[in-house]
A tleap script that builds the chain and sets N, CA, C and O, in Angstrom:
source leaprc.protein.ff14SB
mol = sequence {
  NMET PRO TYR SER THR LYS PHE SER SER LEU
  SER VAL GLY ASN ARG ILE ILE ASP SER GLU
  HIE GLY LYS LEU SER GLY VAL ILE ASN GLY
  MET HIE ASN LEU ILE LEU VAL ASN HIE ALA
  VAL ALA LEU SER VAL GLN PHE LYS ILE LEU
  ASN ASP CYS LEU ARG ASN TYR PHE LEU LEU
  GLU GLU ASN ILE ALA ARG ALA ALA ASN PHE
  ASP PHE THR ASN HIE LYS LEU ALA HIE GLN
  LEU LEU LEU HIE LYS CYS LYS SER ILE GLN
  ASP LYS MET MET ASN LYS GLU GLY ASP TRP
  THR LYS PHE GLU ARG ASP ASP CYS ILE ASP
  SER LEU ASN ASP CYS LEU ILE GLN HIE ILE
  ARG TRP ASP SER ALA PRO LEU LYS LYS VAL
  LEU ASP THR TYR SER TYR ASP PHE LYS PRO
  CASN
}
set mol.1.N position { 61.907 119.224 116.243 }
set mol.1.CA position { 61.734 120.391 115.021 }
set mol.1.C position { 61.145 119.737 114.074 }
set mol.1.O position { 61.793 118.845 113.526 }
set mol.2.N position { 59.970 119.970 113.701 }
set mol.2.CA position { 59.632 119.337 112.213 }
set mol.2.C position { 60.477 120.380 110.971 }
set mol.2.O position { 60.660 121.597 110.984 }
set mol.3.N position { 60.900 119.278 109.888 }
set mol.3.CA position { 61.110 119.303 109.065 }
set mol.3.C position { 60.783 120.627 108.633 }
set mol.3.O position { 61.706 121.433 108.506 }
set mol.4.N position { 59.231 121.079 108.311 }
set mol.4.CA position { 59.058 122.322 107.703 }
set mol.4.C position { 59.777 123.703 108.611 }
set mol.4.O position { 60.047 124.799 108.120 }
set mol.5.N position { 59.935 123.382 109.712 }
set mol.5.CA position { 60.701 124.541 109.946 }
set mol.5.C position { 62.266 124.581 110.230 }
set mol.5.O position { 62.937 125.591 110.441 }
set mol.6.N position { 62.728 123.174 110.185 }
set mol.6.CA position { 64.241 122.981 110.726 }
set mol.6.C position { 65.176 123.018 108.932 }
set mol.6.O position { 66.325 123.346 108.636 }
set mol.7.N position { 63.969 122.498 108.063 }
set mol.7.CA position { 65.159 122.419 106.780 }
set mol.7.C position { 64.325 122.983 105.397 }
set mol.7.O position { 64.458 122.527 104.261 }
set mol.8.N position { 63.229 124.353 105.908 }
set mol.8.CA position { 62.712 124.913 104.734 }
set mol.8.C position { 63.852 125.314 104.303 }
set mol.8.O position { 64.020 125.074 103.107 }
set mol.9.N position { 64.658 125.810 104.798 }
set mol.9.CA position { 65.371 126.616 103.857 }
set mol.9.C position { 66.519 125.970 103.365 }
set mol.9.O position { 67.349 126.648 102.759 }
set mol.10.N position { 66.713 124.655 103.544 }
set mol.10.CA position { 67.566 123.670 102.809 }
set mol.10.C position { 67.251 122.963 101.780 }
set mol.10.O position { 67.767 121.862 101.591 }
set mol.11.N position { 65.966 123.719 100.602 }
set mol.11.CA position { 65.564 122.962 99.626 }
set mol.11.C position { 66.582 123.074 98.644 }
set mol.11.O position { 67.228 124.098 98.426 }
set mol.12.N position { 66.751 121.568 97.830 }
set mol.12.CA position { 67.986 121.254 96.888 }
set mol.12.C position { 67.122 121.386 95.255 }
set mol.12.O position { 67.446 120.813 94.215 }
set mol.13.N position { 66.006 122.291 95.466 }
set mol.13.CA position { 65.284 122.677 94.457 }
set mol.13.C position { 64.706 121.441 93.632 }
set mol.13.O position { 64.874 121.468 92.413 }
set mol.14.N position { 64.160 120.555 94.101 }
set mol.14.CA position { 63.634 119.473 93.264 }
set mol.14.C position { 62.471 118.978 94.541 }
set mol.14.O position { 62.763 118.399 95.587 }
set mol.15.N position { 61.333 119.333 94.162 }
set mol.15.CA position { 60.122 118.104 95.148 }
set mol.15.C position { 60.648 116.930 95.331 }
set mol.15.O position { 61.446 116.778 96.256 }
set mol.16.N position { 60.446 116.300 94.830 }
set mol.16.CA position { 61.281 114.844 95.392 }
set mol.16.C position { 62.237 114.457 96.052 }
set mol.16.O position { 62.154 113.600 96.932 }
set mol.17.N position { 63.361 115.092 95.683 }
set mol.17.CA position { 64.598 115.464 96.595 }
set mol.17.C position { 64.303 115.731 98.115 }
set mol.17.O position { 64.737 115.089 99.070 }
set mol.18.N position { 63.205 117.167 98.131 }
set mol.18.CA position { 62.888 117.356 99.404 }
set mol.18.C position { 62.003 116.457 99.957 }
set mol.18.O position { 62.087 116.177 101.153 }
set mol.19.N position { 60.879 115.801 98.998 }
set mol.19.CA position { 60.046 115.515 100.155 }
set mol.19.C position { 60.848 114.198 101.033 }
set mol.19.O position { 60.539 113.703 102.117 }
set mol.20.N position { 62.120 113.825 99.990 }
set mol.20.CA position { 62.346 112.212 100.865 }
set mol.20.C position { 63.452 112.865 102.212 }
set mol.20.O position { 63.874 112.181 103.144 }
set mol.21.N position { 63.766 114.455 101.969 }
set mol.21.CA position { 64.770 114.671 103.059 }
set mol.21.C position { 63.622 114.959 103.989 }
set mol.21.O position { 64.050 115.266 105.102 }
set mol.22.N position { 62.274 114.964 103.908 }
set mol.22.CA position { 61.302 115.691 105.111 }
set mol.22.C position { 61.069 114.285 105.605 }
set mol.22.O position { 61.222 114.217 106.825 }
set mol.23.N position { 60.776 113.246 105.085 }
set mol.23.CA position { 60.642 111.858 105.318 }
set mol.23.C position { 61.775 111.298 106.289 }
set mol.23.O position { 61.643 110.713 107.364 }
set mol.24.N position { 62.791 111.609 105.674 }
set mol.24.CA position { 64.227 111.048 106.479 }
set mol.24.C position { 64.051 111.793 107.842 }
set mol.24.O position { 64.104 111.076 108.842 }
set mol.25.N position { 63.835 113.218 108.032 }
set mol.25.CA position { 63.400 113.638 109.068 }
set mol.25.C position { 62.147 113.202 110.269 }
set mol.25.O position { 62.128 113.026 111.487 }
set mol.26.N position { 61.464 113.167 109.494 }
set mol.26.CA position { 60.418 112.273 110.529 }
set mol.26.C position { 61.196 111.157 111.175 }
set mol.26.O position { 61.335 111.017 112.390 }
set mol.27.N position { 61.676 110.395 110.258 }
set mol.27.CA position { 61.782 108.800 110.980 }
set mol.27.C position { 63.325 109.410 112.184 }
set mol.27.O position { 63.664 108.602 113.048 }
set mol.28.N position { 64.015 110.637 112.116 }
set mol.28.CA position { 64.744 110.962 112.903 }
set mol.28.C position { 63.922 111.434 113.844 }
set mol.28.O position { 64.147 111.090 115.004 }
set mol.29.N position { 62.828 112.292 113.566 }
set mol.29.CA position { 62.241 112.680 114.865 }
set mol.29.C position { 61.524 111.087 115.360 }
set mol.29.O position { 61.306 110.969 116.566 }
set mol.30.N position { 61.269 110.230 114.699 }
set mol.30.CA position { 60.471 109.077 115.750 }
set mol.30.C position { 61.829 108.820 116.526 }
set mol.30.O position { 61.549 108.739 117.722 }
set mol.31.N position { 63.032 108.680 116.344 }
set mol.31.CA position { 63.868 108.197 117.166 }
set mol.31.C position { 64.088 108.677 118.525 }
set mol.31.O position { 64.159 108.025 119.568 }
set mol.32.N position { 64.197 110.112 118.301 }
set mol.32.CA position { 64.144 110.779 119.572 }
set mol.32.C position { 62.825 110.436 120.812 }
set mol.32.O position { 62.847 110.727 122.008 }
set mol.33.N position { 61.943 109.865 120.181 }
set mol.33.CA position { 61.021 109.606 121.197 }
set mol.33.C position { 61.023 108.945 121.730 }
set mol.33.O position { 60.695 109.080 122.909 }
set mol.34.N position { 61.550 107.320 120.995 }
set mol.34.CA position { 61.966 105.812 121.672 }
set mol.34.C position { 63.335 106.039 122.585 }
set mol.34.O position { 63.551 105.412 123.622 }
set mol.35.N position { 64.340 107.171 121.951 }
set mol.35.CA position { 65.297 107.767 122.773 }
set mol.35.C position { 65.142 107.953 124.402 }
set mol.35.O position { 65.709 107.313 125.288 }
set mol.36.N position { 64.047 109.202 124.535 }
set mol.36.CA position { 63.545 109.593 125.840 }
set mol.36.C position { 62.706 108.490 126.325 }
set mol.36.O position { 62.021 108.895 127.264 }
set mol.37.N position { 62.490 107.240 126.050 }
set mol.37.CA position { 61.997 106.199 126.584 }
set mol.37.C position { 62.629 105.083 126.859 }
set mol.37.O position { 62.159 104.016 127.256 }
set mol.38.N position { 63.971 105.441 126.577 }
set mol.38.CA position { 64.980 104.067 126.562 }
set mol.38.C position { 64.607 102.860 126.032 }
set mol.38.O position { 64.987 101.771 126.463 }
set mol.39.N position { 63.842 103.039 125.070 }
set mol.39.CA position { 63.456 101.881 124.441 }
set mol.39.C position { 64.504 101.055 122.953 }
set mol.39.O position { 64.177 101.105 121.767 }
set mol.40.N position { 65.912 100.279 123.594 }
set mol.40.CA position { 66.451 99.826 122.676 }
set mol.40.C position { 66.099 99.047 121.537 }
set mol.40.O position { 66.594 99.159 120.416 }
set mol.41.N position { 65.052 98.107 121.958 }
set mol.41.CA position { 64.849 97.472 120.676 }
set mol.41.C position { 63.584 98.626 119.565 }
set mol.41.O position { 63.812 98.535 118.359 }
set mol.42.N position { 63.042 99.068 119.745 }
set mol.42.CA position { 61.833 99.497 118.845 }
set mol.42.C position { 63.332 100.430 118.357 }
set mol.42.O position { 63.540 100.320 117.149 }
set mol.43.N position { 64.324 101.264 119.072 }
set mol.43.CA position { 65.689 101.941 118.605 }
set mol.43.C position { 65.963 101.562 117.156 }
set mol.43.O position { 65.676 102.169 116.124 }
set mol.44.N position { 66.654 100.286 117.360 }
set mol.44.CA position { 67.291 99.338 117.002 }
set mol.44.C position { 66.605 99.157 115.236 }
set mol.44.O position { 67.170 99.176 114.142 }
set mol.45.N position { 64.517 98.911 115.822 }
set mol.45.CA position { 64.039 98.592 114.632 }
set mol.45.C position { 64.109 99.846 113.499 }
set mol.45.O position { 64.120 99.754 112.271 }
set mol.46.N position { 64.162 101.374 114.585 }
set mol.46.CA position { 63.727 102.478 113.730 }
set mol.46.C position { 65.103 102.857 113.119 }
set mol.46.O position { 65.103 103.630 112.161 }
set mol.47.N position { 66.234 102.388 113.582 }
set mol.47.CA position { 67.471 102.589 112.960 }
set mol.47.C position { 67.868 101.641 111.593 }
set mol.47.O position { 68.792 102.106 110.925 }
set mol.48.N position { 67.323 100.477 111.151 }
set mol.48.CA position { 66.781 99.979 110.226 }
set mol.48.C position { 65.695 100.776 109.184 }
set mol.48.O position { 65.713 100.825 107.954 }
set mol.49.N position { 64.830 101.325 110.064 }
set mol.49.CA position { 63.953 102.164 108.765 }
set mol.49.C position { 64.498 103.008 108.241 }
set mol.49.O position { 64.387 103.326 107.057 }
set mol.50.N position { 65.456 103.701 109.408 }
set mol.50.CA position { 65.979 105.409 108.859 }
set mol.50.C position { 67.442 104.552 107.631 }
set mol.50.O position { 67.823 105.307 106.736 }
set mol.51.N position { 68.018 103.335 107.667 }
set mol.51.CA position { 69.430 103.224 106.460 }
set mol.51.C position { 68.264 102.545 105.262 }
set mol.51.O position { 68.765 102.402 104.147 }
set mol.52.N position { 67.030 102.192 105.369 }
set mol.52.CA position { 66.121 101.838 104.326 }
set mol.52.C position { 65.635 102.978 103.806 }
set mol.52.O position { 65.416 102.995 102.595 }
set mol.53.N position { 65.417 103.939 104.457 }
set mol.53.CA position { 64.814 104.923 103.942 }
set mol.53.C position { 66.176 105.787 102.941 }
set mol.53.O position { 66.185 106.010 101.730 }
set mol.54.N position { 67.097 106.083 103.860 }
set mol.54.CA position { 68.264 106.342 103.136 }
set mol.54.C position { 68.610 105.965 101.779 }
set mol.54.O position { 68.989 106.606 100.799 }
set mol.55.N position { 68.330 104.533 102.044 }
set mol.55.CA position { 69.161 104.015 100.621 }
set mol.55.C position { 68.055 104.168 99.522 }
set mol.55.O position { 68.563 104.064 98.405 }
set mol.56.N position { 67.204 104.304 99.498 }
set mol.56.CA position { 65.583 104.305 98.837 }
set mol.56.C position { 66.110 106.396 98.306 }
set mol.56.O position { 66.252 106.996 97.240 }
set mol.57.N position { 66.167 106.587 99.064 }
set mol.57.CA position { 66.094 108.396 98.670 }
set mol.57.C position { 67.307 108.235 98.087 }
set mol.57.O position { 67.123 108.602 96.927 }
set mol.58.N position { 68.607 107.854 98.224 }
set mol.58.CA position { 69.619 107.766 97.237 }
set mol.58.C position { 69.332 107.509 95.879 }
set mol.58.O position { 69.641 108.317 95.004 }
set mol.59.N position { 68.721 106.359 95.625 }
set mol.59.CA position { 68.286 105.907 94.342 }
set mol.59.C position { 67.648 106.884 93.994 }
set mol.59.O position { 68.119 107.591 93.103 }
set mol.60.N position { 66.529 107.175 94.525 }
set mol.60.CA position { 65.725 108.564 93.547 }
set mol.60.C position { 66.568 109.418 93.679 }
set mol.60.O position { 66.940 109.580 92.517 }
set mol.61.N position { 67.398 110.394 94.570 }
set mol.61.CA position { 68.106 111.208 93.948 }
set mol.61.C position { 69.157 110.744 92.922 }
set mol.61.O position { 69.720 111.628 92.275 }
set mol.62.N position { 69.413 109.741 92.749 }
set mol.62.CA position { 70.596 109.555 91.557 }
set mol.62.C position { 70.104 109.072 90.453 }
set mol.62.O position { 70.920 108.706 89.607 }
set mol.63.N position { 68.596 108.934 90.149 }
set mol.63.CA position { 68.019 108.868 89.148 }
set mol.63.C position { 67.455 110.105 88.674 }
set mol.63.O position { 67.292 110.241 87.462 }
set mol.64.N position { 67.056 111.258 89.674 }
set mol.64.CA position { 67.116 112.204 89.300 }
set mol.64.C position { 68.217 113.513 88.665 }
set mol.64.O position { 68.171 114.389 87.801 }
set mol.65.N position { 69.235 112.975 89.751 }
set mol.65.CA position { 70.521 113.821 88.848 }
set mol.65.C position { 71.177 112.851 87.717 }
set mol.65.O position { 72.277 113.202 87.290 }
set mol.66.N position { 70.812 112.103 87.389 }
set mol.66.CA position { 71.417 111.577 86.016 }
set mol.66.C position { 70.542 111.747 84.725 }
set mol.66.O position { 70.921 111.576 83.566 }
set mol.67.N position { 69.201 112.148 85.193 }
set mol.67.CA position { 68.066 112.907 84.193 }
set mol.67.C position { 68.756 113.960 84.316 }
set mol.67.O position { 69.197 114.117 83.178 }
set mol.68.N position { 69.128 114.756 84.921 }
set mol.68.CA position { 70.012 116.190 84.852 }
set mol.68.C position { 71.198 116.154 84.433 }
set mol.68.O position { 71.641 117.281 84.209 }
set mol.69.N position { 71.695 115.565 84.291 }
set mol.69.CA position { 72.895 115.075 83.576 }
set mol.69.C position { 74.194 115.791 84.377 }
set mol.69.O position { 75.135 116.439 83.918 }
set mol.70.N position { 73.889 115.439 85.648 }
set mol.70.CA position { 74.683 115.512 86.859 }
set mol.70.C position { 75.448 114.568 87.113 }
set mol.70.O position { 74.993 113.518 87.567 }
set mol.71.N position { 77.111 114.781 86.812 }
set mol.71.CA position { 78.269 113.773 87.159 }
set mol.71.C position { 78.006 113.518 88.770 }
set mol.71.O position { 78.186 114.342 89.666 }
set mol.72.N position { 77.432 111.869 88.930 }
set mol.72.CA position { 77.227 111.806 90.714 }
set mol.72.C position { 78.416 110.678 91.362 }
set mol.72.O position { 78.355 109.713 92.123 }
set mol.73.N position { 79.225 111.199 90.802 }
set mol.73.CA position { 80.950 110.231 91.000 }
set mol.73.C position { 80.797 110.496 92.614 }
set mol.73.O position { 80.702 109.634 93.488 }
set mol.74.N position { 80.800 112.156 92.797 }
set mol.74.CA position { 81.618 112.343 94.117 }
set mol.74.C position { 79.959 112.221 94.811 }
set mol.74.O position { 79.823 111.725 95.930 }
set mol.75.N position { 79.045 112.604 94.213 }
set mol.75.CA position { 78.043 112.596 95.432 }
set mol.75.C position { 77.482 111.459 95.850 }
set mol.75.O position { 76.894 111.433 96.931 }
set mol.76.N position { 77.619 109.977 94.780 }
set mol.76.CA position { 77.820 108.864 95.695 }
set mol.76.C position { 78.775 108.451 96.631 }
set mol.76.O position { 78.378 107.528 97.342 }
set mol.77.N position { 80.028 108.891 96.873 }
set mol.77.CA position { 80.941 108.700 97.932 }
set mol.77.C position { 80.208 109.538 99.068 }
set mol.77.O position { 80.316 109.076 100.204 }
set mol.78.N position { 79.551 110.587 98.928 }
set mol.78.CA position { 78.916 111.499 99.914 }
set mol.78.C position { 77.657 110.616 100.938 }
set mol.78.O position { 77.359 110.629 102.133 }
set mol.79.N position { 77.099 109.795 99.552 }
set mol.79.CA position { 75.905 108.991 100.636 }
set mol.79.C position { 76.356 107.950 101.312 }
set mol.79.O position { 75.653 107.411 102.167 }
set mol.80.N position { 77.920 107.414 100.940 }
set mol.80.CA position { 78.650 106.322 101.452 }
set mol.80.C position { 78.879 106.758 102.783 }
set mol.80.O position { 78.325 106.150 103.699 }
set mol.81.N position { 79.622 107.731 103.021 }
set mol.81.CA position { 79.982 108.634 103.953 }
set mol.81.C position { 79.138 108.901 105.203 }
set mol.81.O position { 79.515 108.989 106.372 }
set mol.82.N position { 77.661 109.032 104.580 }
set mol.82.CA position { 76.847 109.617 105.194 }
set mol.82.C position { 75.796 107.979 105.629 }
set mol.82.O position { 74.827 108.310 106.311 }
set mol.83.N position { 75.826 106.872 105.440 }
set mol.83.CA position { 75.374 105.943 105.930 }
set mol.83.C position { 76.375 105.337 106.728 }
set mol.83.O position { 76.093 104.637 107.701 }
set mol.84.N position { 77.835 105.640 106.262 }
set mol.84.CA position { 78.717 105.058 107.374 }
set mol.84.C position { 78.706 106.278 108.435 }
set mol.84.O position { 79.537 106.041 109.313 }
set mol.85.N position { 78.167 107.267 108.602 }
set mol.85.CA position { 78.055 108.249 110.037 }
set mol.85.C position { 77.033 107.539 110.529 }
set mol.85.O position { 77.349 106.872 111.514 }
set mol.86.N position { 75.841 107.443 110.165 }
set mol.86.CA position { 74.732 106.845 110.905 }
set mol.86.C position { 74.857 105.549 111.237 }
set mol.86.O position { 74.196 105.193 112.213 }
set mol.87.N position { 75.671 104.565 110.576 }
set mol.87.CA position { 75.915 103.302 111.467 }
set mol.87.C position { 76.821 103.396 112.260 }
set mol.87.O position { 76.930 102.405 112.981 }
set mol.88.N position { 77.874 104.569 112.517 }
set mol.88.CA position { 78.384 104.852 113.787 }
set mol.88.C position { 77.779 104.967 115.055 }
set mol.88.O position { 78.025 104.439 116.140 }
set mol.89.N position { 76.521 106.166 114.488 }
set mol.89.CA position { 76.171 106.400 115.459 }
set mol.89.C position { 75.206 105.280 116.605 }
set mol.89.O position { 75.086 105.170 117.825 }
set mol.90.N position { 74.584 104.501 115.222 }
set mol.90.CA position { 73.631 103.221 115.634 }
set mol.90.C position { 74.767 102.401 116.453 }
set mol.90.O position { 74.169 101.770 117.325 }
set mol.91.N position { 75.674 102.238 116.503 }
set mol.91.CA position { 76.414 101.243 117.227 }
set mol.91.C position { 77.221 101.821 118.267 }
set mol.91.O position { 77.960 101.057 118.887 }
set mol.92.N position { 77.207 102.942 118.538 }
set mol.92.CA position { 77.156 103.511 119.768 }
set mol.92.C position { 75.868 103.600 120.519 }
set mol.92.O position { 76.034 103.253 121.688 }
set mol.93.N position { 75.012 103.842 120.328 }
set mol.93.CA position { 73.711 103.978 120.764 }
set mol.93.C position { 73.695 102.017 120.865 }
set mol.93.O position { 74.289 101.375 121.731 }
set mol.94.N position { 73.096 101.592 120.058 }
set mol.94.CA position { 73.268 99.616 120.582 }
set mol.94.C position { 73.790 99.115 121.719 }
set mol.94.O position { 73.366 98.450 122.664 }
set mol.95.N position { 75.138 99.750 121.293 }
set mol.95.CA position { 76.103 99.186 122.316 }
set mol.95.C position { 75.740 99.271 123.709 }
set mol.95.O position { 75.918 98.341 124.496 }
set mol.96.N position { 75.144 100.576 124.070 }
set mol.96.CA position { 74.067 100.800 125.640 }
set mol.96.C position { 73.424 99.992 126.058 }
set mol.96.O position { 73.382 99.731 127.260 }
set mol.97.N position { 72.512 99.170 124.827 }
set mol.97.CA position { 71.185 98.637 125.116 }
set mol.97.C position { 70.072 99.273 125.828 }
set mol.97.O position { 69.100 98.822 126.434 }
set mol.98.N position { 70.439 100.282 125.612 }
set mol.98.CA position { 69.071 101.353 126.656 }
set mol.98.C position { 69.350 101.913 127.662 }
set mol.98.O position { 68.397 102.310 128.333 }
set mol.99.N position { 70.512 102.129 128.086 }
set mol.99.CA position { 71.195 102.475 128.873 }
set mol.99.C position { 72.060 103.749 129.080 }
set mol.99.O position { 73.135 103.814 129.677 }
set mol.100.N position { 71.334 104.807 128.431 }
set mol.100.CA position { 71.858 106.112 127.788 }
set mol.100.C position { 72.157 107.183 128.643 }
set mol.100.O position { 71.597 107.165 129.740 }
set mol.101.N position { 72.892 108.082 128.395 }
set mol.101.CA position { 72.742 109.339 129.397 }
set mol.101.C position { 72.255 110.026 128.653 }
set mol.101.O position { 72.149 109.811 127.446 }
set mol.102.N position { 71.693 111.425 129.535 }
set mol.102.CA position { 71.061 112.491 128.490 }
set mol.102.C position { 72.105 113.276 127.840 }
set mol.102.O position { 71.786 114.414 127.497 }
set mol.103.N position { 73.111 112.939 127.644 }
set mol.103.CA position { 74.183 113.597 126.827 }
set mol.103.C position { 73.918 112.564 125.715 }
set mol.103.O position { 73.493 112.744 124.574 }
set mol.104.N position { 74.273 111.455 126.339 }
set mol.104.CA position { 74.099 110.121 124.863 }
set mol.104.C position { 72.377 110.807 123.843 }
set mol.104.O position { 72.116 111.219 122.713 }
set mol.105.N position { 71.883 110.638 124.713 }
set mol.105.CA position { 70.459 110.668 123.699 }
set mol.105.C position { 70.356 111.725 123.280 }
set mol.105.O position { 69.799 111.706 122.182 }
set mol.106.N position { 70.728 113.067 123.743 }
set mol.106.CA position { 70.545 114.417 123.012 }
set mol.106.C position { 71.806 114.360 121.602 }
set mol.106.O position { 71.688 114.885 120.495 }
set mol.107.N position { 72.840 113.631 122.075 }
set mol.107.CA position { 73.912 113.529 120.967 }
set mol.107.C position { 73.488 113.318 119.544 }
set mol.107.O position { 73.718 113.859 118.463 }
set mol.108.N position { 72.551 111.997 120.124 }
set mol.108.CA position { 72.655 110.881 118.878 }
set mol.108.C position { 71.550 111.797 117.975 }
set mol.108.O position { 71.755 111.943 116.771 }
set mol.109.N position { 70.343 112.416 118.639 }
set mol.109.CA position { 69.464 112.855 117.700 }
set mol.109.C position { 69.955 114.278 116.927 }
set mol.109.O position { 69.754 114.772 115.818 }
set mol.110.N position { 70.786 114.692 118.254 }
set mol.110.CA position { 71.737 116.121 117.194 }
set mol.110.C position { 72.802 115.646 115.842 }
set mol.110.O position { 72.935 116.161 114.732 }
set mol.111.N position { 73.432 114.515 116.434 }
set mol.111.CA position { 74.193 113.998 115.203 }
set mol.111.C position { 73.513 113.378 113.846 }
set mol.111.O position { 74.054 113.356 112.740 }
set mol.112.N position { 72.506 112.991 114.095 }
set mol.112.CA position { 71.820 112.103 113.353 }
set mol.112.C position { 71.069 113.436 112.437 }
set mol.112.O position { 70.869 113.202 111.245 }
set mol.113.N position { 70.731 114.572 112.883 }
set mol.113.CA position { 69.808 115.818 112.604 }
set mol.113.C position { 71.117 116.372 111.607 }
set mol.113.O position { 70.974 116.563 110.399 }
set mol.114.N position { 72.357 116.581 112.315 }
set mol.114.CA position { 73.430 117.442 111.588 }
set mol.114.C position { 74.102 116.701 110.571 }
set mol.114.O position { 74.849 117.354 109.842 }
set mol.115.N position { 73.978 115.287 110.337 }
set mol.115.CA position { 74.233 114.747 109.025 }
set mol.115.C position { 73.494 115.279 108.272 }
set mol.115.O position { 73.927 115.969 107.349 }
set mol.116.N position { 72.138 115.079 108.495 }
set mol.116.CA position { 71.326 115.305 107.041 }
set mol.116.C position { 71.415 116.283 107.056 }
set mol.116.O position { 72.193 116.331 106.103 }
set mol.117.N position { 71.244 117.737 107.452 }
set mol.117.CA position { 71.758 118.706 107.497 }
set mol.117.C position { 73.204 119.309 106.441 }
set mol.117.O position { 73.350 120.087 105.499 }
set mol.118.N position { 73.957 118.523 107.172 }
set mol.118.CA position { 75.108 118.527 106.552 }
set mol.118.C position { 75.292 117.850 105.062 }
set mol.118.O position { 76.135 118.358 104.322 }
set mol.119.N position { 74.645 116.891 104.668 }
set mol.119.CA position { 74.430 116.286 103.335 }
set mol.119.C position { 73.378 117.253 102.592 }
set mol.119.O position { 73.664 117.495 101.419 }
set mol.120.N position { 72.324 117.782 103.046 }
set mol.120.CA position { 71.366 118.488 102.043 }
set mol.120.C position { 72.711 120.127 101.868 }
set mol.120.O position { 73.127 120.392 100.739 }
set mol.121.N position { 73.029 120.712 102.697 }
set mol.121.CA position { 73.357 121.842 102.541 }
set mol.121.C position { 74.703 121.834 101.897 }
set mol.121.O position { 74.931 122.723 101.077 }
set mol.122.N position { 75.738 120.840 102.189 }
set mol.122.CA position { 76.985 120.729 101.588 }
set mol.122.C position { 77.282 119.854 100.500 }
set mol.122.O position { 77.905 120.117 99.471 }
set mol.123.N position { 76.594 118.451 100.968 }
set mol.123.CA position { 77.070 117.656 99.542 }
set mol.123.C position { 76.088 117.961 98.341 }
set mol.123.O position { 76.497 117.649 97.222 }
set mol.124.N position { 74.792 118.558 98.454 }
set mol.124.CA position { 74.041 118.473 97.637 }
set mol.124.C position { 74.311 119.994 97.099 }
set mol.124.O position { 73.426 120.422 96.358 }
set mol.125.N position { 75.221 120.720 97.321 }
set mol.125.CA position { 74.857 122.075 96.849 }
set mol.125.C position { 75.463 121.963 95.331 }
set mol.125.O position { 75.004 122.837 94.595 }
set mol.126.N position { 76.350 121.118 94.736 }
set mol.126.CA position { 76.221 120.843 93.298 }
set mol.126.C position { 75.497 121.011 92.399 }
set mol.126.O position { 75.291 121.814 91.489 }
set mol.127.N position { 74.865 119.464 93.084 }
set mol.127.CA position { 73.626 118.981 92.532 }
set mol.127.C position { 72.550 120.283 92.409 }
set mol.127.O position { 72.276 120.757 91.306 }
set mol.128.N position { 72.022 120.762 93.554 }
set mol.128.CA position { 71.514 121.771 93.563 }
set mol.128.C position { 71.638 122.996 92.284 }
set mol.128.O position { 70.731 123.538 91.654 }
set mol.129.N position { 72.695 123.125 92.218 }
set mol.129.CA position { 73.622 124.837 91.121 }
set mol.129.C position { 72.391 123.795 89.796 }
set mol.129.O position { 71.411 124.310 89.258 }
set mol.130.N position { 72.725 122.730 89.637 }
set mol.130.CA position { 72.094 121.901 88.363 }
set mol.130.C position { 70.658 121.923 88.474 }
set mol.130.O position { 70.070 122.542 87.587 }
set mol.131.N position { 69.875 121.303 89.502 }
set mol.131.CA position { 68.731 121.339 89.614 }
set mol.131.C position { 67.793 122.881 89.800 }
set mol.131.O position { 66.566 122.976 89.795 }
set mol.132.N position { 68.580 123.752 89.923 }
set mol.132.CA position { 68.385 125.030 89.992 }
set mol.132.C position { 68.015 125.585 88.558 }
set mol.132.O position { 67.404 126.648 88.451 }
set mol.133.N position { 68.409 124.823 87.432 }
set mol.133.CA position { 67.869 124.927 85.862 }
set mol.133.C position { 66.681 124.389 85.378 }
set mol.133.O position { 66.441 124.292 84.175 }
set mol.134.N position { 65.838 123.992 86.368 }
set mol.134.CA position { 65.060 122.797 86.113 }
set mol.134.C position { 64.042 123.574 86.758 }
set mol.134.O position { 64.199 124.568 87.468 }
set mol.135.N position { 62.519 122.749 86.280 }
set mol.135.CA position { 61.470 122.952 87.071 }
set mol.135.C position { 61.303 122.091 88.386 }
set mol.135.O position { 61.250 120.861 88.382 }
set mol.136.N position { 61.236 122.783 89.361 }
set mol.136.CA position { 61.246 122.373 91.137 }
set mol.136.C position { 60.076 121.047 91.114 }
set mol.136.O position { 59.977 120.333 92.112 }
set mol.137.N position { 59.183 120.792 89.837 }
set mol.137.CA position { 58.691 119.652 89.658 }
set mol.137.C position { 59.697 118.088 89.087 }
set mol.137.O position { 59.619 116.928 89.493 }
set mol.138.N position { 60.451 118.609 88.181 }
set mol.138.CA position { 61.412 117.871 87.254 }
set mol.138.C position { 61.616 116.283 88.019 }
set mol.138.O position { 62.007 116.215 89.185 }
set mol.139.N position { 61.335 115.186 87.298 }
set mol.139.CA position { 61.404 114.129 87.514 }
set mol.139.C position { 61.845 113.423 86.393 }
set mol.139.O position { 61.532 114.004 85.354 }
set mol.140.N position { 62.488 112.329 86.218 }
set mol.140.CA position { 63.265 111.495 84.771 }
set mol.140.C position { 61.690 111.096 84.576 }
set mol.140.O position { 60.617 111.347 85.124 }
set mol.141.N position { 62.097 110.459 83.662 }
set mol.141.CA position { 60.817 109.793 82.700 }
set mol.141.C position { 60.812 108.265 83.421 }
set mol.141.O position { 60.020 107.404 83.039 }
savepdb mol mol.pdb
quit
């Protein structure tokens, strides 16, 4: 399901951060197609892309949060937890080298989407409260 329908109600009140959420959703959607065709090598590359996108997103989000005078300490821990969850999913999938059951295929994508949704909905709630006091187009100087 595309970001616009699945994540549209999950705005954190900032165009840049919401755009990054859309990019992450797109990477996960791309992973789904690779899993369906049992392409383990390409999926491994896609996990690296997801990891790189997450790290870029974390930097952007932290810069915006700091510019909005948001204490980022707890949110930074949430980022580490999200990376850890994604790595666990990656390890589970890569250990099977493309020999995935239907349940494992579905569970991988559902788990990645759930991790992202949880981060947006719950971990980002305190940041959203702060960002709601700023323009949707707010960005650091």
